[in-house]
C-alpha positions in Angstrom: 7.0 14.3 2.8 5.4 16.8 0.5 7.2 16.2 -3.0 6.7 17.3 -6.6 7.7 15.1 -9.5 10.0 15.6 -12.9 6.9 14.4 -14.9 6.7 13.9 -19.1 3.6 11.6 -18.5 6.8 8.7 -19.9 7.4 5.2 -18.5 10.3 5.9 -15.6 8.9 8.9 -14.2 5.2 7.2 -14.3 6.7 4.2 -12.4 8.7 6.4 -9.9 5.9 8.0 -8.9 3.8 4.9 -8.1 6.8 3.9 -5.6 6.9 7.0 -4.1 2.9 6.9 -3.3 4.1 3.2 -2.3 6.7 4.7 0.0 3.8 7.0 1.6 4.8 10.2 0.0 2.7 13.1 -1.3 3.0 14.6 -4.3 1.7 16.7 -4.8 2.8 18.6 -8.6 3.7 17.5 -11.7 6.2 19.7 -13.1 6.4 19.3 -16.9 9.5 21.3 -19.0 8.1 21.3 -22.7 11.1 21.9 -25.0 10.1 23.5 -28.3 10.9 20.4 -30.6 11.4 16.7 -30.0 15.6 17.2 -29.3 16.0 18.9 -26.4 18.7 17.8 -24.5 17.5 17.2 -21.5 13.5 16.4 -21.4 11.7 14.7 -23.2 8.6 16.8 -25.4 5.5 15.8 -23.8 1.6 15.4 -25.4 0.0 18.5 -23.5 -3.4 17.2 -23.7 -2.0 13.4 -22.3 -0.7 15.3 -19.7 -3.7 16.8 -18.5 -5.5 13.8 -18.9 -2.4 12.5 -17.1 -2.8 14.7 -14.2 -6.4 13.9 -14.1 -6.4 10.4 -13.1 -3.8 11.0 -11.2 -5.2 13.5 -9.0 -2.3 16.2 -9.4 -1.2 19.2 -10.2 0.3 19.7 -13.3 2.5 22.7 -13.8 4.9 23.1 -17.2 6.9 25.5 -18.5 7.6 26.2 -21.7 12.0 26.1 -22.5 13.2 26.2 -25.6 16.0 23.2 -26.9 19.8 25.8 -26.2 21.8 23.2 -23.7 22.2 24.5 -20.0 20.0 27.2 -20.6 16.9 24.3 -20.1 18.6 24.1 -16.0 17.9 27.4 -15.9 14.3 26.4 -16.6 13.9 23.4 -14.5 15.1 26.2 -11.9 12.6 28.2 -12.2 10.3 25.5 -12.1 11.3 23.7 -9.1 11.7 27.5 -7.8 7.9 28.2 -8.0 7.0 25.8 -5.3 10.1 24.8 -3.6 8.4 26.3 0.0 5.8 23.9 -0.8 8.1 20.5 -0.9 10.3 18.4 1.4 11.6 17.1 -2.2 11.8 16.0 -5.7 11.3 12.5 -7.6 12.4 11.8 -10.6 12.5 9.1 -13.2 16.0 8.5 -14.5 17.6 5.5 -14.9 21.5 5.9 -16.4 21.8 9.5 -17.2 24.8 11.3 -15.3 23.9 14.2 -17.3 20.6 14.8 -15.9 20.9 13.7 -12.6 24.0 15.7 -11.4 22.0 18.8 -12.9 18.9 18.3 -10.7 21.1 17.4 -7.3 22.5 20.8 -7.7 19.3 22.0 -8.3 17.6 20.2 -5.2 20.6 20.8 -2.8 20.7 24.5 -3.8 17.1 25.1 -2.6 17.2 22.5 0.7 15.0 19.3 -1.1 15.0 15.6 -0.9 16.6 14.1 -3.7 14.5 10.6 -4.9 15.5 8.8 -8.2 14.0 5.0 -7.2 15.0 2.8 -9.8 18.8 4.5 -10.2 21.2 2.5 -11.9 18.4 -0.4 -12.7 19.5 -2.6 -15.3 17.5 -2.3 -18.9 15.4 -5.0 -18.3 14.2 -4.3 -14.2 12.3 -1.4 -15.5 10.0 -3.2 -17.8 9.6 -6.0 -15.1 7.9 -3.8 -12.6 6.1 -2.3 -15.0 4.6 -5.5 -16.3 4.8 -6.6 -12.8 2.1 -3.3 -11.6 -0.1 -3.3 -15.0 1.3 0.0 -17.1 0.2 0.2 -20.2 2.9 1.8 -22.2 3.0 3.0 -25.9 5.8 4.6 -27.9 5.8 7.6 -28.8 8.9 8.4 -30.7 10.7 5.7 -32.3 14.9 7.5 -33.0 16.9 4.2 -33.9 17.6 2.0 -36.5 16.3 -1.6 -35.8 11.9 -0.3 -34.3 9.6 -0.1 -37.0 7.1 3.0 -37.1 4.2 0.1 -36.6 5.6 0.4 -33.4 4.1 3.2 -32.7 0.9 3.8 -30.1 0.4 0.0 -29.6 1.0 -1.3 -26.0 4.1 -3.1 -24.8 2.9 -6.6 -23.7 4.8 -8.8 -22.1 4.3 -11.2 -25.4 5.8 -8.2 -28.0 8.3 -7.3 -25.5 10.1 -10.7 -26.7 10.1 -9.2 -29.7 11.5 -5.5 -28.8 14.1 -8.0 -26.6 15.2 -9.4 -30.2 15.8 -6.2 -31.9 17.4 -4.3 -29.3 19.7 -7.5 -28.8 20.2 -7.7 -33.2 20.4 -3.7 -33.7 22.0 -2.7 -30.3 19.9 0.0 -28.8 18.8 -0.1 -25.4 15.5 -1.6 -24.0 14.6 0.6 -21.6 15.4 3.8 -23.6 17.9 6.0 -21.6 19.6 6.1 -24.7 17.2 8.2 -26.3 15.8 5.6 -29.2 12.9 6.1 -28.5 10.4 7.8 -25.8 7.5 6.5 -24.2 3.2 7.5 -22.6 1.8 6.2 -20.2 -2.2 5.1 -20.9 -2.5 2.6 -17.1 -1.3 3.0 -13.8 -2.6 1.5 -10.6 -3.0 5.2 -9.9 -5.5 5.9 -12.8 -8.8 6.3 -12.3 -9.5 4.5 -15.5 -7.2 3.4 -18.9 -6.6 6.2 -21.6 -7.8 5.9 -24.6 -6.0 7.6 -28.0 -6.2 8.0 -31.6 -3.3 9.7 -33.7 -1.4 10.1 -36.3 2.2 9.7 -37.3 5.2 11.7 -39.2 8.4 10.6 -40.3 11.3 12.1 -40.4 13.8 10.0 -42.9 14.0 5.7 -41.9 14.6 5.7 -38.8 12.2 8.6 -36.8 9.1 8.6 -36.2 6.8 10.7 -34.4 3.4 10.3 -33.1 2.0 13.9 -34.6 -1.7 14.7 -33.5 -2.6 12.4 -30.3 -6.5 12.9 -29.2 -8.0 11.5 -25.9 -11.5 9.5 -27.0 
């Protein structure tokens, strides 16, 4: 079965891609909506140079569509993106695990285009996604932080089984979701089983207030 995946380069969509490949689905396209800012209603803002490198490591075609941060109009952009390749695929794969807002809208587009919808981690328990990632030796970093309790020192740091224990303690103390589905943080994958090798990066950090920090300039080594 030929598929396209909604891909931001983060942990959830990357693990969903891994699971889809395990099931034998042929991932033809990585589909990315690129919002104007980090404050999109539906999408994570990706780093395009990292996306291109991830696409190279995966050997899949990357299609990126720019989008303004306008509620509901983002849905039109997504529809346009999927519509451009709908005749070449049978299924859309997504990595979402909790957002009904996203799920309902993507399912509606799939139904209109007569495409199957595959979300392997829908309604997963908060920590289970991390268990899967560690089991498959994913290397994940935080690229954006937007909550109390996470300092900017976490940006760019690979999350390991060891420092995840500290992350869990902070989550319990400050009340943010450990899977970051509430927008508390965003992630990027530097290695997964389908990559030819690990991606190495350099970066700068930008802060906007006490609790909002993000990687501002990411460079592939």
